[in-house]
C-alpha positions as CSV (number, residue, x, y, z in Angstrom):
1,M,87.4,120.1,96.8
2,R,89.4,118.6,99.4
3,K,92.0,118.4,97.2
4,I,92.1,122.7,96.6
5,L,91.7,123.0,100.7
6,T,94.6,120.8,101.2
7,L,97.0,122.6,98.5
8,L,95.9,125.7,99.9
9,T,96.6,125.0,102.9
10,T,100.0,124.2,102.7
11,F,100.4,127.9,100.9
12,L,102.7,128.7,103.0
13,I,105.4,126.3,103.1
14,T,107.0,128.1,106.1
15,S,104.0,127.7,108.1
16,A,103.6,131.3,109.1
17,S,100.2,133.6,108.6
18,I,99.5,134.3,104.8
19,T,100.4,137.9,105.1
20,S,103.8,136.9,106.0
21,V,104.2,135.2,102.9
22,I,106.9,137.8,101.4
23,S,109.2,139.7,103.5
24,C,108.9,142.7,101.5
25,G,105.0,142.1,101.1
26,T,102.4,144.9,102.0
27,I,99.8,143.4,104.9
28,S,96.1,143.2,104.0
29,P,93.0,142.2,105.7
30,P,93.2,138.9,106.8
31,K,89.5,137.9,105.1
32,I,87.2,139.6,102.9
33,A,83.7,138.5,102.6
34,G,84.4,135.3,104.4
35,R,87.8,134.1,102.4
36,E,91.5,134.3,103.0
37,N,93.2,137.5,101.8
38,I,96.4,136.2,100.3
39,S,97.0,139.6,98.1
40,T,100.8,140.5,98.1
41,E,103.7,141.5,96.4
42,F,107.3,140.5,95.1
43,T,110.2,141.1,93.3
44,L,111.7,137.8,91.6
45,T,115.7,137.8,93.1
46,N,116.8,135.3,89.9
47,N,116.2,136.2,86.5
48,V,113.1,133.9,84.8
49,I,115.2,132.2,81.8
50,V,112.7,131.6,79.1
51,T,113.5,130.0,75.8
52,D,112.1,129.4,72.1
53,D,110.0,126.3,73.5
54,N,106.4,126.2,73.9
55,M,106.4,127.3,77.7
56,A,104.2,130.5,78.3
57,V,105.9,133.2,80.2
58,E,103.6,133.3,82.6
59,E,104.3,129.8,83.5
60,S,107.8,130.6,83.7
61,I,107.1,133.1,86.1
62,F,105.4,130.9,88.1
63,N,107.8,128.3,88.0
64,Q,110.5,130.9,89.0
65,A,108.4,132.5,92.1
66,K,108.1,128.6,93.1
67,S,111.5,127.5,93.3
68,E,112.8,130.7,94.9
69,G,110.0,129.8,97.5
70,R,107.5,132.6,97.0
71,I,104.8,130.1,96.4
72,S,103.7,126.6,97.7
73,Q,104.7,123.8,95.1
74,D,101.4,122.5,95.2
75,L,99.7,125.7,94.3
76,S,98.7,125.6,90.3
77,L,98.5,128.8,87.6
78,D,94.9,127.7,87.1
79,F,93.8,129.0,90.7
80,F,94.6,132.5,88.7
81,E,93.6,134.3,85.8
82,I,96.1,137.1,84.8
83,T,94.5,140.8,85.4
84,D,97.2,143.1,84.9
85,A,101.1,142.5,83.1
86,E,104.0,144.7,81.4
87,N,106.3,143.4,79.2
88,M,105.0,139.6,79.6
89,V,106.6,138.3,76.5
90,K,109.5,136.7,75.7
91,P,112.5,139.1,74.8
92,T,113.5,138.8,70.7
93,A,117.4,139.2,71.5
94,A,119.2,136.8,73.6
95,N,121.0,137.6,76.9
96,T,119.2,141.2,77.0
97,P,116.8,141.2,80.4
98,Q,113.6,142.4,80.0
99,T,111.3,143.6,83.0
100,G,108.2,143.5,83.8
101,H,105.4,142.7,85.9
102,V,102.4,140.8,86.2
103,V,99.1,140.6,88.6
104,L,97.1,137.0,89.1
105,T,94.4,137.2,90.5
106,V,92.6,134.4,92.4
107,R,89.6,133.3,90.2
108,Q,85.9,133.5,91.1
109,D,85.4,129.8,92.4
110,E,83.5,128.5,95.2
111,D,85.9,125.7,95.6
112,I,88.6,128.2,96.2
113,P,88.6,129.8,99.4
114,Y,91.1,132.7,98.9
115,I,90.4,136.1,97.1
116,G,93.1,138.8,96.3
117,S,96.3,139.1,93.8
118,V,99.8,138.5,93.5
119,T,101.8,141.3,92.0
120,I,105.2,139.6,91.1
121,R,107.9,141.8,89.4
122,F,110.3,140.2,86.9
123,T,113.3,140.4,84.7
124,L,113.1,138.2,81.7
125,V,116.3,136.8,80.2
126,K,116.6,135.0,76.6
127,K,119.1,132.2,76.2
128,L,119.7,129.8,74.0
129,S,119.8,125.7,74.3
130,M,122.7,123.4,73.7
131,D,121.5,120.4,71.2
132,I,123.1,117.6,72.9
133,S,121.8,114.7,70.3
134,Q,124.0,111.9,69.7
135,T,123.6,108.5,68.3
136,V,125.7,105.7,70.5
137,N,126.3,102.2,69.3
138,L,127.0,100.0,71.6
139,K,129.3,96.9,70.0
140,N,129.0,94.0,72.1
141,V,126.2,91.8,72.7
142,W,124.0,92.1,75.6
143,D,123.1,89.0,78.1
144,V,119.6,91.0,79.2
145,T,118.7,87.1,80.9
146,K,119.4,88.6,84.5
147,Y,117.3,91.5,84.2
148,E,113.7,91.8,85.9
149,N,112.8,94.7,84.9
150,V,113.9,96.7,81.8
151,E,114.6,99.7,84.2
152,E,117.6,98.2,85.5
153,L,118.8,97.6,82.0
154,Y,118.6,100.4,81.1
155,N,120.7,101.8,84.0
156,D,123.4,99.8,83.5
157,I,123.4,101.0,79.6
158,W,123.8,104.1,80.4
159,E,126.7,103.5,82.9
160,K,128.3,101.8,80.3
161,A,127.8,104.3,77.8
162,V,127.8,107.2,79.6
163,G,132.1,107.5,78.3
164,S,131.1,108.1,74.9
165,F,129.3,111.4,74.9
166,K,130.3,114.4,73.3
167,P,131.7,117.0,75.7
168,E,129.7,119.3,77.8
169,T,126.4,116.6,77.4
170,P,125.0,116.0,81.0
171,I,125.9,112.5,82.5
172,D,123.5,112.5,85.1
173,I,120.4,109.9,84.1
174,E,117.7,112.0,86.3
175,T,118.1,114.7,83.7
176,Y,116.5,112.7,81.1
177,D,113.3,110.6,80.4
178,I,114.4,107.3,79.1
179,S,111.9,105.1,77.1
180,G,112.6,102.3,74.2
181,F,112.5,98.3,73.9
182,D,111.3,96.4,76.4
183,L,112.7,92.8,78.1
184,P,112.6,90.2,74.8
185,S,110.1,88.1,74.8
186,V,111.7,85.7,71.5
187,Y,114.6,84.2,73.5
188,N,118.4,82.2,72.9
189,T,118.8,84.9,69.5
190,E,120.2,88.3,69.4
191,L,117.9,91.4,68.5
192,P,118.9,94.4,67.7
193,V,117.0,97.2,69.9
194,T,117.3,101.2,70.1
195,M,116.8,103.2,73.4
196,F,116.0,107.0,73.4
197,S,116.8,109.2,76.5
198,E,115.2,112.7,75.9
199,Y,116.8,115.6,77.9
200,N,114.1,116.6,80.5
201,G,115.7,120.2,81.0
202,K,116.9,119.4,85.0
203,A,120.3,119.9,84.1
204,N,119.5,123.5,83.0
205,T,121.0,126.6,85.1
206,P,120.8,130.4,84.7
207,T,124.3,130.0,82.2
208,S,123.6,126.8,80.6
209,L,120.7,124.9,78.5
210,F,120.7,122.0,76.7
211,S,118.2,120.2,74.6
212,G,118.1,116.8,72.3
213,T,118.1,112.9,72.4
214,I,120.6,110.7,72.9
215,T,119.8,107.5,70.9
216,F,121.7,104.3,71.7
217,N,121.9,101.2,69.6
218,L,122.9,97.5,71.1
219,N,121.5,94.0,70.4
220,I,120.4,92.0,73.4
221,I,120.1,88.3,73.7
222,S,117.8,86.1,77.2
223,Y,118.9,82.8,77.4
224,R,116.1,80.5,78.8
225,A,115.3,76.7,78.5
226,T,111.9,74.8,78.9
227,V,112.3,71.7,81.1
228,N,110.1,68.8,80.8
229,L,111.3,65.9,83.4
230,K,109.2,62.8,84.2
231,L,110.7,61.7,87.4
232,Q,110.6,57.7,87.5
233,Q,111.7,57.1,91.0
234,N,111.0,58.6,94.5
235,N,112.5,60.2,97.4
236,L,115.7,61.6,95.4
237,D,118.7,62.8,96.7
238,P,118.2,66.7,96.1
239,K,121.4,66.9,94.6
240,L,120.5,64.2,92.3
241,L,117.3,66.0,91.5
242,Y,119.0,69.3,90.8
243,D,121.6,67.0,88.5
244,L,118.7,65.8,86.1
245,V,117.1,69.3,85.7
246,W,120.3,70.6,84.5
247,K,121.4,67.8,82.0
248,K,118.0,68.9,80.3
249,V,119.3,72.5,80.3
250,K,122.4,71.5,78.6
251,Q,120.7,69.3,76.4
252,Q,118.8,72.5,74.7
253,F,122.1,74.2,74.9
254,S,124.5,71.1,73.7
255,D,126.9,73.2,71.2
256,D,126.7,76.4,73.8
257,H,130.2,76.4,75.5
258,G,128.4,79.6,77.1
259,V,126.4,76.6,79.4
260,S,128.2,74.3,81.7
261,S,127.2,70.9,82.0
262,D,127.9,71.1,85.9
263,Y,125.0,72.9,87.6
264,N,127.9,73.2,90.4
265,D,129.1,76.6,88.3
266,Y,126.2,78.4,88.8
267,Q,124.6,80.3,91.5
268,V,120.5,78.7,91.9
269,E,117.7,79.0,94.5
270,W,117.5,75.5,94.7
271,S,114.5,75.7,97.4
272,D,112.1,75.8,95.1
273,V,113.2,72.8,93.0
274,I,111.5,70.0,95.0
275,E,110.5,66.6,94.0
276,P,106.7,66.4,93.5
277,D,104.3,63.9,95.6
278,I,103.2,61.2,92.8
279,G,100.5,62.2,90.7
280,G,101.2,66.0,91.0
281,N,103.9,68.5,89.7
282,T,106.8,71.1,90.8
283,W,106.7,74.0,88.5
284,L,110.3,75.1,87.8
285,N,111.1,79.0,87.4
286,F,114.6,79.7,88.5
287,L,117.7,81.9,87.4
288,A,120.9,80.9,87.2
289,T,124.0,83.2,87.7
290,P,127.7,81.7,86.4
291,N,130.1,82.1,89.1
292,N,132.2,83.4,86.4
293,E,130.7,85.3,84.0
294,N,133.7,85.4,82.1
295,I,132.8,82.0,80.9
296,H,129.2,81.2,81.2
297,H,126.7,83.4,80.7
298,Y,123.0,83.4,82.8
299,M,120.2,81.1,81.9
300,R,116.8,81.4,82.9
301,V,114.7,77.9,83.7
302,D,111.0,77.4,83.5
303,G,108.9,74.1,83.2
304,F,107.4,71.4,85.6
305,I,108.8,68.3,86.8
306,C,106.2,65.7,87.3
307,K,105.6,62.3,89.0
308,D,103.3,58.9,89.0
309,Q,100.5,58.9,91.2
310,I,101.5,57.1,95.1
311,E,99.4,56.1,98.3
312,L,97.5,58.8,99.9
313,P,99.1,59.8,103.6
314,S,97.3,58.0,106.3
315,T,97.3,60.6,109.2
316,I,97.4,64.6,108.5
317,E,97.9,67.2,111.2
318,L,97.4,70.3,110.3
319,S,99.8,72.9,111.9
320,I,96.9,76.7,110.8
321,P,94.1,76.1,112.9
322,I,90.7,76.8,111.8
323,V,88.8,79.9,113.4
324,V,85.5,79.4,113.9
325,T,82.9,81.7,115.9
326,Q,79.8,81.1,117.8
327,Q,76.8,81.9,115.2
328,E,79.0,79.4,112.1
329,R,78.4,76.0,114.7
330,P,79.1,73.6,113.5
331,N,79.4,75.2,109.6
332,V,83.0,74.7,108.8
333,D,84.7,75.2,104.7
334,K,85.2,71.5,104.3
335,D,87.3,72.3,101.1
336,W,89.3,74.8,102.8
337,I,90.4,72.1,105.3
338,W,91.2,69.6,102.9
339,K,93.0,71.8,100.8
340,L,95.3,72.7,103.5
341,A,95.6,68.9,104.4
342,M,96.9,68.0,100.3
343,R,99.1,71.2,101.0
344,K,100.9,69.3,104.3
345,A,101.3,66.4,102.2
346,N,102.6,68.4,99.8
347,I,100.4,67.0,97.4
348,N,99.7,69.2,94.0
349,G,96.4,68.5,92.2
350,G,95.4,65.7,94.6
351,P,92.3,64.6,95.1
352,A,88.9,66.4,95.4
353,L,87.4,65.7,98.5
354,T,83.9,64.5,96.8
355,N,85.6,61.7,96.3
356,F,85.9,60.8,100.0
357,N,82.6,60.4,102.8
358,T,82.8,62.9,105.2
359,T,79.3,62.5,106.7
360,D,80.5,62.2,110.2
361,W,82.5,65.8,110.4
362,Q,79.2,67.6,111.2
363,T,78.7,65.5,114.1
364,I,82.4,65.7,115.2
365,F,82.0,69.5,114.5
366,S,78.8,69.9,117.0
367,K,80.4,68.2,119.7
368,N,83.6,69.7,119.7
369,W,82.6,73.2,119.1
370,P,84.8,75.6,121.2
371,N,83.4,77.8,123.9
372,I,84.5,81.7,123.7
373,G,88.3,82.0,123.8
374,R,88.8,78.5,123.8
375,T,90.5,76.1,121.6
376,E,89.3,72.2,120.9
377,T,91.5,69.8,118.8
378,V,89.2,67.4,116.6
379,T,89.9,64.3,113.9
380,L,88.4,64.0,110.9
381,R,88.5,60.9,108.9
382,A,88.1,61.5,105.2
383,V,87.2,57.4,103.6
384,N,88.2,57.1,99.6
385,R,85.3,56.0,97.4
386,N,88.0,54.9,95.3
387,T,86.6,57.1,92.3
388,D,89.9,58.7,91.7
389,P,91.7,55.9,90.4
390,M,95.2,58.3,91.1
391,F,94.6,57.9,94.6
392,K,94.2,55.3,97.2
393,G,93.9,55.4,101.0
394,D,92.0,56.8,103.6
395,V,93.2,60.0,105.5
396,K,92.6,61.0,108.8
397,I,93.1,64.8,109.4
398,T,93.7,66.2,113.2
399,L,93.8,70.1,113.4
400,K,92.6,72.9,116.0
401,L,89.3,74.2,115.5
402,I,89.9,77.9,118.0
403,N,87.1,80.6,118.7
404,Q,89.2,84.1,119.0
405,G,86.6,84.9,121.5
406,I,87.1,87.3,125.0
407,D,85.5,85.9,127.8
408,P,86.9,87.5,130.9
409,G,84.9,85.9,133.1
410,L,83.0,88.2,136.1
411,L,84.1,91.9,136.1
412,E,83.9,94.4,138.7
413,L,83.2,98.2,137.6
414,D,84.0,101.6,138.9
415,P,81.2,102.7,141.1
416,I,78.4,105.1,139.5
417,L,77.4,108.0,141.4
418,L,73.4,109.6,139.6
419,V,71.7,112.5,141.1
420,K,67.8,112.4,141.2
421,S,67.3,115.1,139.1
422,D,68.5,113.5,136.1
423,N,65.3,111.2,136.1
424,H,67.3,107.9,135.3
425,T,66.0,104.9,133.6
426,T,67.1,101.7,133.3
427,D,68.4,102.4,129.9
428,S,70.0,105.5,130.7
429,V,71.9,103.6,133.9
430,L,72.9,100.6,131.5
431,H,74.6,103.2,129.3
432,L,76.6,104.3,132.0
433,V,77.6,100.9,132.6
434,W,78.5,100.4,129.4
435,D,80.7,103.8,129.2
436,K,82.6,101.8,132.5
437,L,83.1,98.6,131.0
438,I,84.6,100.2,127.3
439,N,86.8,102.7,129.2
440,N,88.1,100.0,131.5
441,K,91.5,98.8,131.2
442,A,90.1,95.5,130.8
443,W,88.4,96.3,127.1
444,N,90.0,94.9,124.3
445,P,90.4,96.8,121.4
446,H,89.4,94.1,119.1
447,L,85.5,94.4,120.2
448,S,82.9,97.2,119.0
449,R,82.6,100.1,121.2
450,D,78.6,100.5,120.2
451,L,76.1,99.0,122.8
452,V,73.9,98.5,120.0
453,N,76.6,95.5,118.7
454,F,76.0,93.0,121.7
455,K,72.9,91.8,124.3
456,P,72.7,93.0,127.6
457,E,70.9,90.3,130.2
458,D,68.9,90.3,133.2
459,L,68.6,94.0,133.3
460,D,65.8,93.3,136.1
461,R,69.0,93.2,138.4
462,L,70.1,96.9,137.2
463,S,66.0,98.0,137.4
464,N,65.9,97.0,140.9
465,A,69.5,98.6,142.1
466,L,68.2,102.0,140.5
467,R,64.9,101.6,142.3
468,D,66.3,101.0,145.5
469,A,68.9,103.7,145.0
470,E,66.2,105.8,144.3
471,N,64.7,105.1,148.0
472,S,68.1,105.7,149.9
473,E,71.1,107.2,149.6
474,E,73.0,103.9,150.0
475,W,75.6,102.5,147.4
476,K,73.2,99.6,145.7
477,S,74.8,96.6,144.1
478,Y,74.0,95.4,140.2
479,A,75.5,92.1,138.4
480,I,74.2,91.9,134.7
481,N,75.3,89.9,131.6
482,I,76.4,91.6,127.9
483,S,77.2,88.9,125.2
484,G,77.7,89.6,121.5
485,K,78.9,88.0,118.2
486,Q,82.1,88.0,116.2
487,E,79.7,89.0,113.3
488,D,78.6,91.9,115.0
489,A,80.9,92.8,118.4
490,G,84.2,92.3,116.2
491,R,84.5,88.9,118.3
492,D,82.3,86.6,120.1
493,F,82.1,88.4,123.8
494,K,80.2,87.4,126.7
495,I,80.6,89.5,130.4
496,T,79.9,89.3,133.9
497,V,80.0,92.6,135.7
498,H,78.8,94.1,138.6
499,G,79.5,96.8,140.3
500,K,77.1,99.6,142.8
501,I,75.2,103.1,142.3
502,K,74.1,105.5,144.4
503,M,72.1,108.4,144.0
504,V,72.6,111.7,145.6
505,N,69.4,114.4,146.5
506,K,71.9,117.6,145.1
507,A,74.7,118.0,143.4
508,I,78.4,118.0,145.5
509,E,80.0,121.0,146.2
510,K,83.6,120.2,147.9
511,D,86.3,121.4,146.1
512,A,89.1,119.0,145.6
513,I,93.2,119.6,145.6
514,I,95.5,116.5,144.2
515,D,99.1,117.1,144.6
516,L,101.0,115.1,142.1
517,S,103.9,117.2,142.8
518,D,106.1,114.3,143.5
519,K,105.4,112.6,140.6
520,T,108.0,112.7,136.9
521,Y,106.7,113.9,133.9
522,N,109.1,114.5,131.2
523,F,108.8,116.7,128.3
524,M,111.2,117.8,125.5
525,P,112.2,121.9,125.5
526,R,110.7,122.6,122.0
527,K,113.4,125.1,121.1
528,Q,115.6,122.2,121.2
529,F,112.9,119.1,119.2
530,G,110.5,121.3,117.7
531,S,108.0,119.0,118.5
532,D,104.2,119.1,119.8
533,N,103.1,115.0,119.4
534,Q,104.4,115.0,123.4
535,V,101.5,117.3,124.9
536,S,98.5,114.4,124.4
537,Y,100.3,112.1,126.3
538,L,101.2,114.0,128.8
539,V,97.7,115.1,130.0
540,H,96.5,111.2,129.1
541,Q,99.5,110.3,131.6
542,I,98.2,112.6,134.5
543,W,94.7,112.0,134.2
544,G,96.0,108.3,135.0
545,D,97.5,109.4,138.4
546,I,94.5,111.8,139.1
547,I,92.0,109.3,139.2
548,K,94.1,107.0,141.6
549,N,93.6,110.0,143.9
550,S,91.2,109.3,146.7
551,I,88.2,111.3,145.9
552,F,87.9,108.8,143.4
553,T,88.8,105.8,145.2
554,A,88.3,105.9,149.0
555,N,84.6,105.0,150.2
556,D,84.7,108.0,152.8
557,E,85.6,110.5,150.4
558,Q,81.9,112.2,149.3
559,A,82.8,112.5,146.0
560,F,83.5,108.7,145.3
561,G,81.8,107.3,142.4
562,L,81.9,110.6,140.1
563,S,83.1,109.1,136.8
564,K,87.1,108.4,136.3
565,I,86.1,108.8,132.3
566,Q,88.3,111.7,131.3
567,T,85.6,113.1,128.7
568,D,82.7,113.2,131.5
569,W,85.4,116.0,132.7
570,N,85.7,119.3,130.9
571,Y,89.5,118.3,131.4
572,F,91.3,117.7,127.9
573,E,90.9,120.7,125.7
574,P,92.0,123.4,128.7
575,I,95.0,121.3,130.0
576,Y,96.2,120.4,127.1
577,Q,96.6,124.2,126.3
578,Q,98.0,124.9,129.8
579,I,100.9,122.2,129.0
580,D,101.0,123.0,125.6
581,E,101.8,127.2,126.6
582,A,103.9,126.3,129.6
583,I,106.3,124.1,127.4
584,N,106.4,126.7,124.7
585,K,107.2,129.5,127.6
586,Y,109.8,127.4,129.1
587,D,113.3,128.7,128.6
588,A,115.8,126.0,126.9
589,S,118.9,127.4,128.5
590,S,117.4,127.7,132.0
591,S,119.1,126.1,134.8
592,D,116.0,125.2,136.3
593,D,114.4,122.1,134.5
594,K,111.0,122.3,136.4
595,I,107.6,123.8,135.1
596,P,105.7,123.9,138.5
597,L,101.6,123.9,137.0
598,E,98.2,124.2,138.8
599,L,95.5,122.7,136.7
600,K,92.0,123.2,137.4
601,F,88.9,121.8,135.8
602,S,85.5,121.0,136.3
603,F,82.5,118.0,136.1
604,R,80.7,118.2,133.1
605,N,77.3,117.4,135.0
606,N,76.8,120.1,137.1
607,A,73.8,118.4,138.4
608,I,75.9,115.7,140.4
609,Y,79.5,117.8,140.8
610,T,79.6,121.8,140.8
611,G,82.9,121.8,142.4
612,Q,86.0,122.8,140.8
613,V,89.6,120.2,140.9
614,T,92.6,121.2,141.6
615,V,96.1,119.5,140.6
616,K,99.3,120.6,141.0
617,L,102.7,118.9,139.5
618,N,105.7,119.7,137.9
619,L,106.7,119.2,134.1
620,T,110.6,118.3,133.9
621,A,112.6,118.7,131.0
622,S,114.4,116.1,129.9
623,E,116.3,114.5,127.1
624,P,114.0,112.0,124.6
625,I,114.3,108.3,125.5
626,N,115.5,106.4,122.1
627,L,115.0,102.6,122.4
628,D,115.4,99.6,120.2
629,F,113.5,96.6,121.1
630,N,113.6,93.1,119.4
631,L,110.4,91.4,120.5
632,T,110.7,88.1,117.6
633,S,111.1,85.8,120.4
634,S,107.3,85.0,120.1
635,M,105.2,85.2,117.3
636,L,101.8,87.0,116.6
637,P,98.8,85.3,114.9
638,I,97.0,87.1,112.7
639,F,94.1,85.4,110.9
640,I,92.8,87.4,107.5
641,R,89.9,86.7,105.6
642,S,90.8,87.7,102.4
643,L,93.4,88.6,100.4
644,P,94.6,92.0,98.9
645,T,94.4,92.5,94.7
646,T,95.3,95.9,94.7
647,S,97.4,98.4,96.6
648,E,94.3,99.9,97.7
649,D,93.2,96.7,99.1
650,K,96.6,96.2,100.8
651,K,96.3,99.4,102.5
652,E,93.4,98.4,103.8
653,L,93.9,95.6,105.1
654,V,96.7,96.7,106.9
655,K,95.3,99.3,108.3
656,N,92.8,96.6,110.1
657,M,95.5,95.0,111.1
658,V,97.1,97.7,112.9
659,N,95.1,98.1,116.5
660,T,95.8,94.0,116.6
661,I,99.4,94.7,116.2
662,L,100.0,97.2,118.6
663,Y,97.7,96.0,120.9
664,D,98.7,92.4,121.5
665,G,102.3,93.2,120.0
666,I,103.2,95.8,121.7
667,I,100.8,97.5,124.9
668,K,100.6,93.8,125.9
669,N,103.7,92.4,125.1
670,P,105.2,90.8,128.5
671,D,108.5,91.5,127.1
672,L,108.0,95.1,126.4
673,K,106.2,95.6,129.9
674,A,108.9,93.7,132.0
675,Q,111.6,95.9,130.3
676,Q,110.2,99.4,130.0
677,R,107.3,99.5,133.3
678,N,107.8,103.3,133.5
679,I,106.5,104.0,129.8
680,L,102.6,104.3,128.7
681,W,102.9,102.3,125.4
682,Q,99.2,102.8,125.0
683,L,99.2,106.6,124.9
684,L,102.3,106.4,122.4
685,S,101.4,106.9,119.0
686,Y,103.3,105.3,115.8
687,D,103.7,105.5,112.0
688,T,101.7,103.0,110.7
689,A,100.3,104.3,107.8
690,T,103.3,105.3,106.1
691,E,104.1,103.9,102.7
692,E,107.2,102.2,104.5
693,F,105.1,100.3,107.0
694,I,102.5,99.2,104.3
695,E,105.3,97.6,102.1
696,Q,106.7,95.2,104.7
697,F,103.3,93.0,104.2
698,N,104.0,90.0,102.4
699,F,100.9,88.7,102.1
700,P,100.1,84.5,101.8
701,T,98.1,82.9,98.9
702,E,95.5,80.7,98.2
703,S,98.3,78.2,97.6
704,N,100.4,79.5,100.8
705,P,97.4,80.7,103.1
706,Q,100.4,81.0,106.0
707,R,102.9,83.9,105.9
708,E,105.4,84.7,108.6
709,L,106.9,88.4,108.3
710,I,109.5,90.5,110.3
711,I,108.0,94.1,110.5
712,N,109.5,97.6,112.0
713,I,107.2,99.4,113.8
714,K,108.4,103.2,114.9
715,T,107.4,105.8,116.8
716,S,105.9,108.8,115.1
717,S,108.4,111.6,115.9
718,G,107.6,114.3,118.5
719,Q,107.4,112.1,121.5
720,F,109.1,111.5,125.0
721,V,110.1,108.2,123.6
722,N,111.8,107.5,120.3
723,G,111.5,103.6,119.7
724,S,111.3,101.1,117.2
725,F,109.6,97.9,117.3
726,M,110.9,94.0,115.6
727,L,108.1,92.1,115.5
728,K,107.1,88.3,114.0
729,I,103.9,88.2,112.6
730,N,102.1,85.5,111.4
731,L,99.2,85.8,108.8
732,I,97.6,83.1,108.0
733,Y,94.8,83.3,105.1
734,Q,91.2,81.5,106.0
735,P,88.2,82.6,103.5
């Protein structure tokens, strides 16, 4: 259902009304029986070319209408049924025009919210296609060792063979569907293979039609050496290790002059070829690219390097911290800590933790468990039971326990104005306090905004304040504690909030006028930039200045204590509409860059405030700000509890990280705030759901649980600020 609605929503590719799809079409009632009426008719500008293939005439006509922009590319012929037609058959003679028409009526289907019919007048012309079938024999043997995928190989074969095509054959590879052989699984042997390029019609024109398949015959070979190297010495010079590996390669190709005996004749990513720890091994899997391809050929090398065991390191200091919560105390995944320790010591296939005595770990964790938002360093001792003869020695592991919780301490909230007629209870006032808290600028987006995920305490203080306020028109103070567990609240959390409440007997009627004409509110003229994402920014920016006015902040103001929460006012929708209309009406060629506005809005709860707030301000036409920031001087750590196994998993994980990246990496970034103090970064929107953004994330693995990334974030188009932000992120996996 969603897909159909999406397709029909985009029916008009110019975003015009349905009745204006065809400039020469007739206008019909916009709705019939609750369904959108799309009835129209038009004549195709160009001839509809048909051939003797199996494509139905109505499909060719429908495709022609799409190509001329008469029908959205997303619509399907399946939405319609043919209710009338004339001459809708392929002409028998070539190059002879045949006119006709067809009436396509929307099917009766509850999933299609449209009604009506589309009449298309057309001219059919039958064309004969040129058969471009041919066979190309490539003589030289192709070395395919370097290719990671067969598509790259196909492209190179095409570039080599295209000069051998017979005349008039289309040479753009995009006009063919290529298939055939795959990269070989048999190595060091010549193999005959065939590649097929079936013409897909993309080069057809009204005067030139082609068909057929090009067949390529060639021989390929892939070179591979499997190395099993056992080292008898320790702490080798890296160059000596590389030489030992390459000697094993040359031994397998001793008679092949295309393989050099010197590894320096190749470009190799040697960083992965490292000496293993004693008792461990290093897997080999690299490509050797010859410096001179006219002398030597490519070579892939796989296998492993192994070495005898040695004593375990006495001390290991973990660089990756362990994230813990209050509810987990004192339980930590000891196996994961051991795995990190063995990785830090470069010990592959090391001893299991069961071979060590760790009975005092629980006590150490319990005594050194970090408080909310704190870090504690602990030292753990693993005493070797000597049950694994491959390893000897005890190990001390030093690591950091981190609680990522949030503890703002004492926070004063905005005053709360109540009215007796609302008959407030402790619970209703608690929810007002909660609204003040989650809308406070100190609130952290890592936390849930739902009160049910938190535990309020000392509510008797709030009850007493409410009781005292009911008996007096004076401000009464309250203070309560609120806590939450990471498993429910998003992070471990505790806070003491305090404020004051006051209860009035009747609604405040006094109107208020707020003059913001001295403030600068920039906008982009629409005719120049055609954007509208800027309006939301302006609406929220203006609100931020409104609530700084004395009617909200001065104790002696009658309206002092009215909510500063935007959603408590009839504000966003009318103000958005007024600003949107003002920008639409602005003449970009005008010499006056100001738009004077007088905005009016009211409070939602008339029992408290019946007055009207009037805001006077000016919008100023301006060019957009284009900014690029390199914020990689600091690293943003992000801990993840799971690893993606599918592309959908990856999208979901990135989605869950976006708030952290935007809040900690941009909105609260001190370097950014120091450079641009006047831009409200939290009000901008960012492109964080695109494939381009998601593909930047290369996740860690269980064997490599830490991955440093440089990512680029862009602001969404159509805003006053166009910017890109380069951030450094440290993804840390902890199951």
